[in-house]
N, C-alpha and C positions, 0 to 999 in steps of 0.2 A: 763413445761406444756409437755406432748409428747401426738401424735395422731397416734395409728395402722390402718393400712388397712387392716383387714382379708377377704375382698371380692375381686372377679375377676371383676365385673359387676358393672359400675357406676350406674345401677337403682336398682340393687337389693344390695343395699348396706350393708356394716358390719363393724361399726369404733369402737373403743376404745379410749376414751380420758382419760388421767391420768389428775387431775387438782387438786393441794393440796394433802391431803391425800385421794383422792375419786379416784374409778375407773368407769367410766361410758361407758357403751356398747351402741353404737348407731345403732337400727334397726339389723336384722338378716335375710337378703334375701335371698334366694332361687335361686341361679342360674340355670334357666330349658335349657340354651341352649344345654347343653350336649346332651338333648333330641333327637338331629338331628341327632346325630351318630348312633341313634339305629333305628331298624325296627320298622313297626306296628305292636302292638300286638295284635293277635286276641283273642274272646274269647274262641276259642277251642285251642287244642295243635297245630294243622296244620295250619302254616302260607298258605300254599297252597288254604283256602280259602278265602284269599283275594284275589287271581289272580293276585299276584306278583312273576314278572319273575324272580326268583332266581338260581343262581348258586355258587357253592362251590367258597372260595376264594382261589387260588392255584397258588402258586410262586415255579418255579423250581420244580416241580411233587410234592411240599410238602403243603396240605391241611391244613389250618389252621382254627381249630376248632372255632366255633362263629363268623364267618365273612362269610358275603353273599355278591355278587356281585350281583347289582341291576338296568338294565338300565345303566351302567359302572359306577358306585359308588360302594362303597364299604361301609358294615353298619354291625352292630352288630345285631347278632340274640340272643338275650336274653331280661330278665328283665330290663328296663331303672334304669339308676342311676343318681345321681344328684349331681351337684357342691355344695359343702357347706361351709360356712366359716372357715376358717384356725383357728383355735383354739388352733393349737399349737404352734400359736405365742406368745402365755402368758398363764400364770398360772389361770385360769378359778376360781378358788377358791379367787381370788383377786376383781372379779369384784363384785362392790357393788350395783347398778343399770343398769336394760336394758330399755331404753326409746324405746318404739316402735312408729313408725310416722303414719304410715297407713297400712290396713290389705295386701296389696302386700308385703311391706316389713317385713313381721315376718313370712313367711312360713318356715324358718329355725329354729325356737323355739324351738321344740321337740329335735332337735342336741344339741341345747344350753343348755338346762336344763339337758341334760343328760350327759352332760359333768362333767369331773372328777372334783368334790369338787366345783362345781356351787351352790351358797347359794343367789345370787343376788335376790332384789326386780324386778320386773317386771311392768313396769308404762305405760299405754295405756287407749284411750276413751275406753266407753263401746260399741259404734258401731267397732271398730276397734276390739276387741276382740270377739266379737261375730259374726262377718261378716268373719274374719280370721279363727275361728274354722271353719266354713261352708267350706271355701276353703282348709284347711287341711284335713278336713273329707271327702271330694270330692275326693282329690287326693289320698288317702289311699284307698278308694272304688274302685277307678279304677285301682290301681295298684293290690289290692289283690285280682282282678277278672283275672289278666294274669295269665295262667297257668305256674308255678314254674319248669318248666322240665328243663330249662336250664338255668343258671346265667351267663353264657359267659363270664367267666374269663381269661380262656388261652391267648384272644387277648391282655390282659393287661401284661405278661410275659415281662421283658425287653430283655431276649433274643430272642423273635420274632420281636423287634423294627423294625429291618431291613429289614423285608418284610411286612411292611404297605406302603401305600401310604402317600404322604408327608401330606395331611390333617391329616390322622389319627395319623399319628406320632406326630404331635402337639397337637392332641388331647390327645393322652396317656402321654403325660409330663405331664399332671394335672390330667388324670384319673386316676391315684392311689390313688387319695384323694376322689374319687367319691364315693358317699355314695347310698346303697339301701333306699327306702323309708321307714320313721317311721310307726308305729303301732297306731292304734284307740287309744290303752290303753295311749300310748306316749304322745300322741295330749292331750286326758285327762287329763293327770297328769301337762302339760306344762300351761294348760290353767286355771288351777286350781291354780296355784302360781301368775297371774295374778293378780294386783291392780287397779282398773280403777280411771280415773280422769276426770274432767270436762274441760273443755275449761276455760282459766285462772285461773285455778286453783292452788297454789303453793304449792309445797311439799318440806319438809327438807327433806335432803341425808345426815342422819349421823351428822345432826346439822353443817356441812360446807357448804353445797351449798343448794340452791334451784332450784328447777326444775319446770318451768310452761310451760302448752301445750297451742300453740294458731291455732285456724283454718288457716289450708292452702289451702282450697278451692279445693283440687284435688277429693278427694271421700268423704263418708258419715263416719264423724268420722277423716278425716287425720289431721294431727296437724304440726306444727315446733316447736319445743323447744327451751327454752330460760333456759342457766344455768347461775346461777348468784352465785360468792361469796360476799367476803365483798366488793370487789373491782373491779372484774371481771365480764366482761356482754359475755358469748359466745351464738352466735345461731348457731343452726343445721337446714339448710334449706333443707327441704327434701321435697319429691315430693309435688310442689306447681301449683296452677293454679289462674289467674286473669279474667279468661273467667267466661261467666254467665250459669253455668249448674245448676243440682239439689241439690249439697251440698252447705254446709255455707260459704260464699264468705272467702277469704282469709283477715285475720287481719295483717297489714302491721307495724302498729303504732307499737305495742313492740319490733319490732325487731330492729327500730332503735338507731341507734349511740352505736353500740357493739363494743368489743375490736377484737372478731374474728365470722366470719361468716365461717361455714363449710357447705361445697356446695354439694348435691346431685340430682340425679332423675331428670335431664334436660329432654328434648322431645327426644325419639328415632326417630323421624321423623321430623327433622328440615326444610323440603321441603314439607310437607303437612301442610295444612290448616285443622285443626278437622270440620270447617263448611261446606266446601266442601267437605269434603271425606265422610260426613253425608248424604248431596246431594247426591254424587254419588252412595252410598250403598241405598238409596230409588230409585233412578232412576232404578240402574241395577236389584234390587229386582222387582218392578214392570214391566219392560220389559220382564224378565224372565216368570213370571206369566201369563202375559197376552198370552205368546207364549207356554203356556201348560207346563212349564216345572217347576221344582220344585228348591228350594233354600236352601243351605245350609249354615249356618253362625257356624263356629266353636267360641266358647267363654267361658268366665268364667262365674262364675254363681252371680256375684253382678257388679256393677260399670256403666259402659257404655251399656250394654246391657240394662239397664233400660230407656235409652234416645233412645236406638235402637226401642225397644217395643212402644214409645211416637211417633217417629217421623217417622215409616214406617207405622202405623197404621192410621195415618193422611195423610200420603201422598197416600196410598190404597184407602183411603174415597175420596179423592180428583179424582183418577183415575178412579173411578168406581168398584173398587175392593175391596171393604167392606168384600164381604163373602170368601175371600181367608183364610183359617185358620194359624195360628201361633203356633207352637209348640216349648216348653221348656222345655228340658229333661237334667237332674241334677240331682245326688241323693239328692242333698240338695237344688231342685229347688224350694219346698213347702217353704223353712224354708226362703230361699233368698227373694221371693216376702212378707212374711210375716213381715220379719224385716226391709223392706225397707217402710213399710207404718206404722211402729210404733215407726220411731225414727225422728218424725217431729221437734224437739227442735236442731238436726243437720241438717237442711235443709235450703235452700234458702228460703228467706220471701216470693217468692211467693208460693213456696211448703207449706209454714209454712201456708200461711192465709188461704189456701184450707180446713186446717183441723177443722176451727172453724165457715166453713158454714153450716153444715160439710159434706165435702167430702174425698176421700182419696187423699192425695197428691200426687200418679202417677196415670196415666191414664189404669198402666195395671192392677190396681183391678178394674175397669171397664171391661177391656177387658175380664179378666177372669170370671167375672160375668155372661158375654154374651156369654161365649164360644167362643169368637174370637182367645183368647190365653189360649190354655190348657198345662198344665204341668205334666208331668212325671217324674218318678223316675230311669226309666230305659226303655230300648225299651221294656222289657219283663213283663212292669206293667200296662199292658193293653193298650199301645200304638197302635198295629197293629190292634185293632178291633175298636179306635177311628181315625184313618188315613185315611185322603180323601187328593186326590193329585187333582192338585196342590198345593203345600204348602210352608211356610217358617219353618224351624225347625233349632233353636237354641239349640246347646249341645257343649258340651266339650269331649276330652281335645284340645285347641285350638293349641297345637304341632301336631296333628293327629297322634300320635305315642300309644295311648290307649284312652278307654272310647268309648262311642256310637259313636262319630262321625266316628270311623273307620268301622262300619257297615256301614253308609251311603255313605261312600266314596265306598265301595265294591258295593252299590246297585245302586248309581247314577252317579258314576265319567265313564261309559262308552256311556252315552247319551249326545251329542252335545245339547239337550233341557235343562239340566238342569246347574245350576252355582252356585259354590262357592265364596263366598264373602268373605276375610280376614279383620277383622278389628282390631283382636289385634296385637300391634307392637313388640310384644317380638319376635317374629319367622319370619325370612326372608322366603317368601312363596315359591319361588322358590327351597328352601332345605327343606321345609316341604313336597312340593308335591314329591320331586325326588323318594323316592321309590314306587311310586303308577305310576309313568309314565310307557308307554304313558297312558294318560287320553284323553275324548272326551268331558268331558264336559266345560262350560266356565269356566275362573277363573279372578277373579276381586281383586283388589288390594286395598282396600281403609283403610289403616291403620287409626286410630284415638286415638290421643295421646294429650290429654288435659294438660298436663304438661307444666312447661314455656318453652319457645323456648328462643334461645340465646338471641333475642333482646330483649324479654322482662326479660330474669333473667340480664341482662347488665344493663338498665335499673333501674331496681328494687336494683340491689345492689348501684347502684350510689347514691338511694334515703334514703337506710340504711346507706350509710357511715360507714363501718366498718373499724378497724384500720388496720385488718390483713385481707385477704381471702386465704382459703384453697379450691381448687376445684382437680376433678380426673385429671389425665394425659390427658384422652382422650378428655375432654373439655378445652384445651388449645392448642389444634393442630387441623387444618382442617380435616373433614370425610377423610377416606383413600379415598373412590371415588371421592371425592370433592378437591383435595388438594390447588385447586386458592380458594377456597369460603373460604378466611378468618374470614368473617360476622359470619360464623358459629362456633364460638369459642366464651370462654368467655374473654373479651377486655383485652388485653394486657396493657393498661393503668390503670386497676384495680390492675395490679401487683399480679395475684394469685400466690400462693405456690401449687406447682403441686404434688400429691399424686397420686402415682404409687403402683402397686400390692405387695402386700406384706412389704408396706414403712413402716417405724417409722420414724416420724416428729419429730422432737425437736423445738419446737414453741417459736421463742423469743416473751416473754412477759414481759415487764417493770413494775416495782412498784408491787412486789408480797409481798402485806403487809396482814397482819392479824388482823382483829379486835379484840380487849379485851374489855370486861365487865369491869367496876369497881365499887366495890360495893359504895354507897353513904357515908359510913363514910369515908373511903379512900379517896374517891373524895372530901370530904370538907376540908382535910387536905393538899389538895395538892395546892401549892402558886405558879402559874408560873412565871417566872421573864423575861421581852421583853430581848430580844437578839437582835433583827432586827425590825422595823416597822411591826406592825400586828403579830410577831411572838415571841411566850414564850417557855421556855424551863423550866421543872419543875424535881427533881430528886425524886424519889418514889421509897417508899419499903414497899412492900407488898408480899403476897403467891400467886404466881400465881398457879391456878388450871387448869387443861388441861383434859378434856373429850369429846369424840364424837366430836371433831375438835372445840369444842366450849370452849374458855378461858375467865375465870373470874381472877380477881385479887381483893385477899382480904386482908384483914388488919392482917398484922401480929400477930402471937400470943406473950403473954409478953415475954417470956423466948427468943423464937425468935427475937422480935425485941431489945428486951436487948443485946442479942449476936450483932444483928447487929450495933447497937449504938456502938457497941466496935470497936474492929481491922478491921471487916469485912464492916462496914457499909456503906462505899463508894466502894465496893470491886465489879466489873463486869467480867464474864468470855467471853470471847470469842477466835475466831480462829479455825484452822483445827485441828480434832482429829487424833492424831498418835496411830494408832490401836495396835502397838506392846508394847508403852508405857502405855495403857489405859489394857491391857491384866495381865500387869505386877502390876499395879494398884489394879485390882481385885483380883489379886493373895495375895496380903499383906490384903487385907479386907477377907480373906477365902475363896474367890470363885477363882473356877478353869473354865476355859473356852477354847474352841477353836476356832479361826477364819477360816472362809471360805467367799471366794468371789462369792456372788450371780448373779442375773439379775440386767441388765443395772447399772454398776459398785455398786452396793451395797454391803456390808461386812455384815456378819451374825455371829455371835459369840455364839456357843453352849454352855450352862451351863448344862450338863447331869444331876448333882448331884440335879440338883435344878428344872428340867423340864422346864427349861425357855430359851426363844432365845432373843438375842440384835440384831437389826436389826440398823445397821449405813449407813445413807444416807449422800448428800452433804450438805442438812443444818439442819437435823433431826436425833435424836435417838430414837428408840422404842424400848419400852420390852414387850413381850408376853409369857403367860403360867402361872404358879402357882407363881408367886413370890409374896410374901407377902411384907406388908409395911418396915418391917427390912430390908430384902434383897434389896428391891426398895431403900433406904436411902443408903445403903453400895454401890451400884451401881451408886447413883447419886454423891455421895463423890468421888468413885473414878474418875468417869467423870472429877469434877472439878479439880480435881490435877492434869489432861492432859492439861487443858486450859490456856491459858493466862490469866492474871487479870488485870482489867482496875480500876485505884482506881481514 
């Protein structure tokens, strides 16, 4: 069994698991941390409209195009790019299935589906598919509105590395693989390939494995995946939460007693408590409104923002500020609010019970109805005619690099009455604000991350009792800023196997057996002989048929059975295959081929005259192409001649 790590960020994972003859991709997260190296993008071509203090980046009298200095920092002045999974680590045509755990971890899906040769099945829950589509459509809308006057590629020229600051030099080492945003058509094509599943619904993958999604409690439709073969059970533990919020609670029982747990997406804010952060958010927002200021909340279009609507409206009621308007601005705002109220079966029992009253599961439905919460697709879609101040504005993008939030930063950042409140944990707020400095508005950092803390994950893993645990390397050492806080790691007593960037782990799994179904007629003829108390052995002669990783042993035909009753009655082949001897035996059969070494120790024998490939691995041999039954029999006979015999 092998596990590939294609991602650079543990909270935006992309793993590939090779188990038996099946290749499984686990999530395809989009690393947006690259956005912090870019300047904010105005909706017009002149960044001067943002009141940014920009200077050319000059070294030894040479001005480097595409780079600007702002408040002492160096930024890229161009359309932002994204860090995508490294699909060059393997042949994407070999991926049989892609399992998506939640809508935060699927935003690189168009990059994957557009990869050369990808033909895999994509599985996720219905809310994950629809809300993930909204996230991608919002991202595309924001990026497409950026004037495309400067792609700023000069700064990535390796010849210019020596002129860059240390921070940019480190970024450039991976920036060569950064990609521009996908298109709306690419989003549509990728979503069209998705097949939805329900919680606890098992799906067969080419007959060899069964995969099952179980609720993870993190967001609407989020799940953990159970991957089972005949003898092995593997758990992919993605973003999960044991807190009581709006999604359906985490289902832990099916995850117990597994052979392997692959861990990802623990909290990004280990020193913050989500409940206290929501309380601080409400207090700071209400205080700003009381003093006549406006509140800006950079956010994603779904998820925690629903809880913020609910908690803030209730807090404003208690403070006598019910008249203060809230605005939700996003290209997908209307769809997001609508979807949240139609997915009752994916919500907590408290939210579900409201549907039968009947009431909307979320309070924001009533807030919209009473005009306390108004939503707009953009600031140019009638917002200015409706806007009243002081107010609270929820809008994107939380990176502050593009989207309507850039307009509000230009509008409100110079007044000390206003406040910006950061609740999304994906972006360090100091780096996010760096190109806007100096600013006068108040800054509140209230990161809300409901995923498992290290204490919660350690407790959970002990209860699950897996034989092996694989975790990102970042989870096995204390955070960089808190090197003494050893409790902020996955407990060493659990002996996690650390997974580094671009790692290919060979995971030691004992007892790699394959289940074989025996037809009743053959089973009736088997007479076991007891060799040890409770252990019987029987010799079986039959025809083994293998297809789609399923194996059936049938009764041998009369001719074959007669032949086996003769000289080959008790002959069994075993041992390692000598490739050169195999090629010689093929030639004797009139089959001509050439052997080449493939990936991961695999040997590929090309039979050009027969339009057929033979792949030889440690424990298996496969025939691909147009080989007919006669050719396959000849290949089998040549193979048997090269192996030792057990009589």
